[in-house]
C-alpha positions, -999 to 999 in steps of 0.1 A, spaced: -64 -633 214 -37 -624 241 -19 -656 236 -17 -650 198 -5 -615 204 22 -628 228 34 -654 203 37 -626 177 57 -603 201 80 -628 218 77 -659 196 68 -696 204 79 -712 237 110 -730 240 117 -764 256 139 -766 287 164 -787 269 169 -759 243 185 -736 271 221 -746 258 212 -732 224 206 -698 240 242 -693 248 260 -665 228 294 -664 212 320 -637 220 309 -614 189 275 -613 202 284 -610 239 305 -578 233 277 -557 220 249 -574 242 268 -571 276 291 -540 268 268 -516 252 262 -499 285 299 -493 292 308 -484 256 278 -460 254 291 -440 283 316 -424 258 286 -403 248 280 -387 282 310 -396 306 333 -369 292 304 -344 289 297 -349 326 333 -340 334 331 -308 313 298 -298 328 315 -294 362 347 -277 348 331 -254 321 315 -228 345 350 -220 359 363 -210 325 385 -222 296 415 -224 318 398 -252 339 391 -274 309 427 -287 307 419 -306 339 394 -328 319 426 -347 305 443 -359 338 408 -367 353 401 -388 321 436 -404 327 427 -413 363 393 -428 350 411 -448 326 436 -462 351 406 -471 373 389 -488 345 422 -512 339 421 -520 375 384 -529 374 389 -550 343 418 -570 360 395 -574 391 365 -587 373 387 -610 351 395 -627 383 359 -628 394 349 -646 360 376 -673 367 366 -676 404 328 -673 401 319 -686 365 284 -690 376 277 -654 374 262 -629 398 293 -608 401 296 -585 432 266 -602 448 280 -637 447 316 -626 457 303 -604 486 280 -631 499 307 -658 497 335 -638 514 318 -610 533 287 -627 545 248 -620 541 250 -584 548 278 -576 523 261 -596 496 227 -580 502 245 -545 501 261 -554 467 228 -568 454 207 -538 463 233 -515 448 234 -534 416 196 -537 413 193 -499 417 222 -493 392 207 -515 365 174 -498 368 191 -463 367 213 -476 337 180 -483 317 166 -447 326 199 -429 319 208 -448 287 174 -443 271 172 -406 282 207 -400 267 198 -417 235 167 -395 232 190 -365 240 213 -374 211 184 -378 186 168 -344 198 204 -327 193 202 -337 157 164 -332 154 153 -304 177 117 -307 167 116 -338 188 126 -322 221 90 -316 235 84 -355 232 116 -369 249 99 -387 276 73 -403 253 101 -414 230 123 -427 260 93 -448 272 87 -462 238 123 -474 234 123 -490 269 92 -510 260 107 -520 226 139 -532 242 119 -551 268 101 -569 241 133 -578 223 148 -592 253 116 -611 261 122 -629 228 155 -644 242 191 -633 247 202 -651 214 179 -632 193 184 -599 211 222 -603 209 219 -605 170 197 -574 168 218 -555 191 252 -564 175 252 -543 145 244 -508 159 270 -514 187 297 -523 160 287 -493 138 290 -470 169 325 -484 177 336 -479 140 320 -444 140 338 -431 172 370 -447 161 367 -430 128 359 -397 145 389 -400 169 413 -408 141 399 -382 117 401 -356 144 437 -363 153 447 -364 117 432 -331 112 451 -317 142 483 -332 128 478 -316 93 462 -283 101 479 -278 136 463 -274 170 432 -251 169 439 -215 180 411 -215 206 425 -246 225 423 -239 263 456 -232 279 476 -258 299 480 -247 336 500 -263 363 480 -245 391 443 -244 402 426 -215 385 404 -191 406 371 -209 414 384 -244 407 385 -261 441 396 -296 451 360 -304 458 350 -294 421 378 -315 409 366 -344 428 331 -337 417 342 -338 380 360 -370 385 331 -387 402 308 -374 374 332 -388 347 334 -422 366 298 -428 353 317 -440 323 327 -472 342 292 -484 349 285 -515 331 321 -529 334 308 -555 358 280 -567 335 302 -595 317 311 -611 349 276 -611 361 264 -627 330 291 -652 325 267 -682 323 253 -667 290 286 -674 271 292 -704 250 319 -729 262 347 -724 271 326 -702 293 354 -686 315 378 -680 286 353 -665 264 340 -641 291 376 -630 302 385 -622 265 353 -602 259 360 -582 290 396 -575 279 383 -563 245 359 -540 262 384 -524 286 408 -517 257 380 -503 236 365 -481 262 399 -469 272 407 -457 236 372 -441 231 372 -422 265 407 -409 259 399 -400 222 366 -381 229 380 -362 259 411 -352 241 391 -340 211 367 -320 233 398 -302 248 414 -296 214 384 -282 199 373 -263 231 339 -280 232 317 -271 262 283 -286 271 251 -267 260 218 -275 245 238 -297 221 256 -327 233 294 -327 235 298 -354 210 275 -338 185 296 -306 187 329 -326 183 314 -343 152 303 -311 138 337 -295 142 353 -325 124 328 -335 98 305 -304 96 268 -313 91 277 -339 65 264 -375 62 293 -385 86 279 -361 113 245 -378 110 261 -412 111 277 -403 144 244 -390 158 223 -419 148 247 -446 158 252 -428 191 215 -426 198 211 -462 190 238 -476 213 225 -452 241 191 -467 236 206 -503 233 227 -498 263 197 -507 282 203 -542 271 232 -546 294 208 -541 324 181 -563 308 207 -592 306 222 -587 341 192 -577 362 171 -608 356 201 -630 364 209 -613 396 172 -611 407 168 -648 401 199 -656 423 185 -635 451 152 -653 446 170 -686 449 184 -674 482 149 -663 493 156 -626 494 132 -618 464 99 -632 453 98 -666 437 85 -651 405 120 -637 397 135 -672 397 110 -687 372 121 -689 335 95 -676 309 84 -692 276 117 -682 260 138 -695 287 148 -661 301 138 -646 334 108 -628 320 95 -614 352 127 -597 360 128 -581 325 93 -567 329 98 -555 364 130 -537 353 112 -519 323 85 -507 344 107 -494 373 129 -476 345 97 -461 329 87 -447 364 121 -429 367 120 -415 331 85 -400 338 94 -389 374 126 -370 361 112 -361 328 140 -379 309 165 -353 322 199 -370 321 217 -345 343 191 -351 371 195 -389 367 232 -390 367 238 -381 404 218 -412 413 235 -434 387 270 -445 397 272 -446 434 256 -480 436 278 -496 411 309 -482 427 297 -495 461 294 -530 444 328 -525 429 343 -519 464 325 -549 479 335 -572 452 371 -564 454 371 -564 492 355 -598 490 383 -610 467 410 -596 490 394 -617 519 393 -647 497 430 -645 487 441 -639 524 420 -669 534 428 -695 507 462 -683 495 459 -699 460 487 -699 434 500 -663 427 478 -650 454 499 -620 463 497 -605 429 460 -610 428 458 -595 463 478 -563 453 454 -558 423 422 -561 444 436 -541 473 444 -512 451 410 -515 432 391 -517 464 409 -486 479 402 -467 447 367 -476 442 360 -469 480 374 -435 475 353 -429 444 322 -441 464 329 -416 492 335 -388 466 301 -397 449 282 -397 483 297 -363 494 297 -344 460 265 -357 447 246 -360 479 224 -328 475 220 -334 439 201 -366 445 227 -392 457 209 -390 491 180 -411 475 204 -440 468 221 -437 501 186 -440 518 172 -465 494 201 -492 497 196 -497 535 158 -499 529 161 -524 502 183 -545 526 157 -543 553 131 -555 528 153 -584 517 157 -595 553 120 -594 558 113 -614 526 139 -640 537 123 -641 572 88 -648 557 101 -675 535 119 -692 566 87 -690 587 65 -703 560 89 -731 554 90 -740 591 52 -738 594 46 -760 562 72 -787 569 59 -821 579 72 -854 592 66 -878 565 67 -907 590 40 -893 613 21 -866 596 -2 -886 573 -31 -871 551 -64 -874 570 -99 -871 558 -119 -840 569 -156 -839 569 -168 -812 546 -199 -790 545 -207 -774 513 -226 -741 510 -237 -728 477 -250 -693 474 -277 -691 448 -295 -661 433 -322 -681 416 -328 -713 396 -308 -715 364 -282 -737 345 -254 -721 363 -268 -732 397 -276 -768 383 -241 -770 371 -227 -761 406 -250 -784 425 -240 -814 402 -204 -806 410 -212 -805 447 -228 -839 445 -199 -854 426 -173 -844 455 -195 -856 483 -202 -840 517 -233 -823 530 -244 -796 505 -267 -767 514 -280 -740 491 -283 -706 506 -307 -682 491 -307 -645 504 -339 -627 494 -347 -590 500 -384 -595 511 -408 -622 524 -426 -628 490 -394 -633 471 -382 -658 497 -414 -678 496 -415 -678 458 -380 -693 458 -388 -720 483 -418 -730 462 -399 -734 430 -370 -750 447 -393 -778 462 -403 -787 427 -369 -784 411 -344 -800 436 -362 -814 468 -332 -836 474 -310 -806 481 -314 -786 512 -324 -750 507 -318 -724 535 -335 -690 530 -331 -657 548 -344 -623 544 -318 -594 540 -337 -562 549 -307 -540 542 -301 -558 508 -267 -571 519 -255 -605 506 -221 -608 524 -233 -603 559 -260 -630 558 -236 -653 542 -209 -648 569 -235 -654 596 -246 -686 580 -209 -699 578 -204 -691 614 -237 -710 622 -225 -740 602 -194 -742 622 -208 -737 658 -211 -774 666 -174 -775 672 -167 -805 651 -136 -808 629 -152 -799 597 -141 -779 566 -166 -755 551 -166 -752 513 -184 -723 496 -190 -731 460 -197 -698 439 -217 -704 407 -204 -682 380 -212 -680 343 -183 -669 319 -194 -647 289 -179 -657 256 -166 -621 251 -143 -608 278 -156 -572 277 -193 -583 285 -179 -595 320 -182 -561 334 -219 -559 324 -230 -584 349 -232 -583 387 -199 -589 405 -213 -605 437 -194 -636 432 -162 -617 430 -169 -599 462 -177 -633 479 -144 -647 469 -125 -615 481 -141 -616 515 -139 -652 522 -103 -655 509 -91 -643 543 -112 -669 564 -91 -697 579 -120 -720 581 -134 -717 546 -124 -731 512 -137 -709 485 -140 -723 449 -157 -711 417 -177 -734 395 -177 -718 360 -205 -722 334 -193 -710 299 -219 -692 278 -223 -693 241 -227 -656 240 
C-alpha cells in the first residue's frame, strides 16, 4: 500500500541513465531557481518601510536611496556570481568557492550559513505567501500556520517528483507574477504622469529628521537586503542546466538581476508616491488597491503574489539538496544526503528541509517579522566568503583580465561584509543571535561528523594482500517460547547454515519447564534444548547470562542469536502480539560478541 501511494505522489522510479533528461532549459530555470529572489519584491520594500514608518512621513523618503543602495549591491552580486558560474560550473556556490580558496573552515562556514538560509527561506516564503492570502481573505488569518505547513508539504511532494516536472509546474505562476508586478509599476507610473503626483506624497528632505538615527538607517538597509537572498541559487544549481551549462546559467542570472532591480525600484517608488506604510495589510496589497481598486486586477496581484511567495520555497528545495550532497561527499554530513532517490533527486535532503522549515513555521507561528531577522545574515556571510575566496583566487592564479575581476569581487566582498556586520548588530536582539550561535555550532558538528567518518574508515581499512577472510566457528542460540511452525522454521534455517545450534527455553515455573522438556524430546531430540526458570519473569537477563556462559571457554567463536518471529498479513495486527523479539534485538544490538538475526515466518492472516 505504501509503495502504491509513493508511486501516485512522486511517480515511477527513473533509471540512472535518465539523469541527463532531468536537466532544465533557461525558461524553466528562471522561475525554478529565481522565485525566491523575485518573490522578495513582496516583502523587501515592506521591511524597509517597517523600520522608517514609526519615525513619521518625513522619514519615508529615505526608502528611495536605501533601495538604490540595495540595487547597486544586487548588481555587484550578479557580476560576482556570474564569475562563480564560469569558474565553478559543478555548482555548490559559496561552499565550493570558500573550500577551494579559503580552506575547510571557510567552506564549512559558508556551507552552514547557506543551509540555515535555505531553511529560513522556506519558512519565510511560505509564511509571506500565507500573509498575502490572508490580506485578501481576512477570514483565513486564524489558520495561517496550518496553511503554511500544508504548502510546504505540497511543494516537497512536487520536488520529490523531480526538478523537470516541478520546473514546469512552477513556471507559470512565476511568469504571471512578473507580468503582474510589471503591469502594476507601469500603470502606477502612468497614473502619476497623467494625474500628477499624489498630494499626500511624503516630503523630500536632505537632513535626518528627529528620531531617525544612523543606526535606524542601517537597520532599514539591512532589512531591505533580505530582497537579495536567493541571488546565489543559480550558481549553486548550475549542474541542473541544459548544455551549454555555463552560458545558460550566466544568462539566466543576468535576466534575474535586471528583473529584480526593476521590480524593487518600481515597488519602492510606488510605495513612496502613494504614502503606503505597513499595517495589517501588506504594502503590495495597499499599492495594488491604490492603483486598481478592489478590481479583478487587484486580486490578480494578490493571488500571483501569494503563489510566487509559496513557490519561492522551490529555490531552496533545488539548492539545499545539492549543497547537502556535496557536503556529504566531503564527509561533513550523513551519507543519506548524497544518495539519489527514485526520481534521481536528492530526496533525503528535500524531506529534511521540509521538516526543518515546518518546525520553524510552528515555532514562530508563521510570523514573517519574527523570521526575517534570522533570515539574511547567513546568506550575506556566504556572499562575503564567496567573494573573498574569488579575490584570493585571482591574486593566486592571475588569469586573463584578473585585475577587473579582482576589483569587482573586492568591492562586493567589502560591501557584503559591511552588510553582514550591520545585520549582526542591528538584528542581534531581534533573533539574529540565534544564527550567530548556530553557525559555529553547526561547524563543530560538521567537524565531528568528518572525524567519525575518518576514524571509521581507518578502522575498517584492510590490506588485501595479508588480511584474508577467515572462517569463524559459530554457536547458534535460538530463544524459543514453545513448539510451533515459527520455531520449526528457525531451527531448519539454523541447520542449513551449520554450526552448533542450541535452543533456549526460559520458563516461569518448574512445571512449565518440565512440560517443555518432555515435548521437545518427542519433537526434536537431535537439537539440544537448554531450559532455565526465571522466577522474576524476565526473559532478557537469563538470555544474557546464557550468552556469557557460551563464550566462557575463551575460544575464538561467534555467537549468533536467531530470533523466531511471525509476520502477520495485516500490518496493524503486529501491535497485538508480544514484542519480546523486538526487545531481544534492541538489547543484543550493542553486544560486540553477538550476531543478531531474525528468521521471519509469514502468516496468512
